[in-house]
N, C-alpha and C positions, 0 to 999 in steps of 0.2 A: 741242297736242291733249290733250283730256281723258283722264285715265286711266280704267280700268274702274271703279275705286272711286268716282271722281268722277261717272261716269255713273250708277252705282247710287244715289248720294246724290241726284242730280237726279230720277231716276225715283221715288225714295222721297218726295221733296218733292211731285212731281206727284200721286202717289196720295194723299198726306196732304191736300193742298189740294182735290183732287177730292172726297174723303170729307167734308171740312169743308163744302164748298159744298153737297153733297147733304144733309148734316145740317141746314144752315140753311134750305134750301128745304123739307125735310120738316117742319121746325118751323113754317115760314110757312103750311103747309097745314092745320095743326091748327085745328079750328073754335074760334071764340070769340076769335081774335086781333083786336086792334084794327088799324086801318089803319096807324098809326104803327109798331106792332110788326112788321107784315108788311113795311113798307118798310125798316125797320132790318135785318131778317133778309135781305131781298132784297139790300140794299147789301152786307151782309157776304158773301153768296154771290158777288156780282159781284167783290168784292175777292179772294176766294179763287180765282176763275176767272182773274183777272189774274195772280195768282201762278203758277197752273198754266201759263198761256201763256208767262210769262217763263222758267220752268225748262224747259218743253218745247222752247222755241226754242233754248236753249243745248244741250240734249241732241240735238236734231234736226240741229244744225250739225256733229255728229261723223260720221265715216265709218261706213258700214254694215259691221259686222264679222260679222254673223250671218245674212246673206242673208234667207231667207223668214221666219225668226223675228222679225227686225227689221221686215220689211214687215207681218207680221201685227199686231205691236204698234202700228205707225203707223196702220193701218186701224182697229183697235179704239179707239185714242185719238181719231181723228177722229169716229168714230161716237158715242162717249161724250160728247165735247166738244159735238157738235151737239145731242145729246139734252138736255144740261144747259142750253145756250143756249135751246132751245125751251121748256124748263120755266120758265126765268127769264121769258121773254116771256109765257107763259101766266099766270104769277102777277102780272106787271106789269099785264096786261090784266084781272086779277081773274077770269080764267076758271078758277076753282079746281076746278070739277068735272072739266074736261078734264085739268087738271094732275094731279089725283089718279089719273085713269085711265091716265095716260101710263106706258108700260112702260120706266121708267128702269133697273130692276133688270137686265134682260137685257143692255143695253149695258155696265152696270157690271160684271157677271159676266164678260162677254167680255173687257173690258179687263184685269180682274184676272187672268184666266187667262193672257193673253199677257204681261202684266207679270211674273208669276211665272216663266213659261218663260224669258223673256229674262234675268231676274235670276239664275236658276239656271245658265244658260249662262255668264253673266259670272263667277259665283262659281266654276264649274268651271275656267274659264281662269285665274282668279286663283290658285286652289289649285295648278294645274299649274305656273304661273309660279313660285310660291313654292317648290315642290318642285324645279324645275330650278335655281333660284337657290341653294337649299341644297346641291344636288349640286355645282354649280360652285364654291361656297365651300369645300366639303370637298376637291374636287380641287385648288383653289388652295393650300389649307393643306398637302396632301400634297406638292405640287410644291415649295413653300417649304421644307418639312422636308427633302426630298430634296436640294435645292440646298445647304441649310445643312450637311447631312451630307457631301456631296461636297466642299464648301469646307473643312470641318474636316479631312477626310482629306488633302486637298491640303496644307493648312497643316502637318499632322503630318508628312507625307512630306517637305516642304521642310525642316522643322526637323530631322528625323532625318538628312537628307542633309547639311545644314550642320554638324550636330554631328559626323557621321562624317568628313566631308571637311575641315572647317576648324577647328571649335572644339576637338575632342579632340586633333588633331595640334598645334594651337597651345599647348594646355595642356601637352602632352608636351615641346614645345620650351622653354617657360618652366621646366618642372621640370628639364630637363637643364641649362639655363643656371644655375639655382640650385645644382645639384650641382657644376658646373664652378667656379662662384664660391666654393663651399665647399671646393674643393681636390680633388674627386673627378674625376680625369682618366682613370679606367679604366672608367667606366660606358659600357655599349654604347648608342650612339644609334641606335635602330631605329624610324624613323617613316615613315609613308606618308600622303599626303593629296593635296591639289591641287598643281598644278605649283609654285606659289609656296612652299608649305610644304615640298615636297621640296627646292627650292633652298636654303631656309633650313636644312633639316636637313643638307644637304651642307656648307654654310658652317659650321655648328656643329661637324660632325665634323672639318672641316679645322682650325678654331680649336682644338678639343680636342687634335688631333694635334700642332699647332704648340706649344701650351702644354706638352704632355707632353715634347716634344723639348727645349724650353727648360729645363724642370726637370731633365731628365737631364743636359744639358750643364753646368748649374750644379753638380750633384752631382759 
């Protein structure tokens, strides 16, 4: 399905080719034109109208999003298109006086009015969509920031817990082992942590006591 921007482009092309066709037909009605000049301008206008038909067919295949506004545009298009076709036929038949008297301007003004109304409606919807998309983007960014902050807090919490329960007690165990290895058998081993660290501490205290007893017996 065509986007609103693409529909606006098609309508802009329709209006541009309508205007070019009208201009070529008006030039053909200027007195003093040769038959060849009139035919050339007439052919150019017919080509412009073919382009109008192609773009309008693409536009008209899209769903009606604006109700009566779209209906008014379609009605004014059909009226203006029919008026241009009649003007081409009059010039082709060389009925230039009748062609000059034809009220093409009224149908052109009516189409332009409804074209502007439809385009403004489309632009309002596009602007609202952009506004809503920007709001959604900002919300997504804040959600992402919140998730990242929560994740960071969880990581910090896990790290703090690991440090308190495992890393710090293990460092104390290693420190006590170094003291025992250095001959310090009187150092108080007072460590708490996870269950495995507590068992290791108990083992280290037992080993310290056994070594102290052995040294006393040797003496």
